[in-house]
N, C-alpha and C positions, 0 to 999 in steps of 0.2 A: 597781189605783190603786196608788202607792205614796206614802207621806209622808217629806217630807225637811224636815229639822230644820237651822236657821242659828243662828247665833250670832252677835249683831250688838252695836255698842255704843248706848247708849239713844237720845245723840244721832242717831247715824244712823240710825236706824230710823226718827227720828222724821220726819226732814228726809225719808226717802226714801217713806214715808207721805204726808206734806205732796206732794211730787212727783207721787206716782202719781195721788193725789186730784184734783190738778190737771188732770191726763189723762183722768180721768174711768175709773182702774181702782184696784185693790186689788194688794199686795204679789204674789198668786200668779198674777196676771194677766201683772205685772211679769214674773214670772220663767218663766211660759211662754211670754211673747212673746220672750223673752231665749234662752233653751233652744230654740226653734224657728226662731231666726234662727241660732242656732248651727248647728245641723243641718243645713239647709237651704244653709247657705255653705260646712260642712264646716271651719269656723274660728272663735278668738273672736271677736265681732262689734265689734272695737274693738282700737286697736293698743295695745301694752304695751311698752314701753321702760323703757329703763336710763335711771337719771338720770345729767345731764348733767355730768361731770366738771367739778368747780370751776374747772382750770385754766382749761378752754375760755369760763368766763365773759366776758360782752361788757366788764363793766370789767378784769377781767384784760387781754382782749384788745387794748382799747386803751390799756393801759399799754406793752403789748408793743411795739406800734406806737408808740407813743411814743419810745420808745428804740431801735426799730429806726431811726426818723426820726433821733434824734440821732447815733447810729451813723454813717449815710451821709451826712447833711451836717457832722461832723467835731468835734458838739459834745458830745465825752468828752473825759475826762482818763484818762490812761493811766500805772499806777504798776508797776513792778515789785514783789516781793515784798517785796525787800530794804528798798524806798522806802516800802513800808506798814508794815514792822514799824518804822521807824526814824521816822516819824511816831507809833506809839504811844508810844515811849517819851518823846517829847517833852511 
């Protein structure tokens, strides 16, 4: 037998202990189940994903769709750089 030590945030360990107790197991059993599942499937037993690029957030995409609709329906104001610079001076 081998002993493995893990460091956890106190609150995370408390929550994990409580969850395991609700399932009728302790942390050792929890990690054994996890390890056996990973070995049996030859993969980490859950998906690991990168955070979604905030550019593609639903609120940003809604604004992009709104702007696209405005362009397609002609509800935009077009100014040249000279016109914009002239507006700044006024």
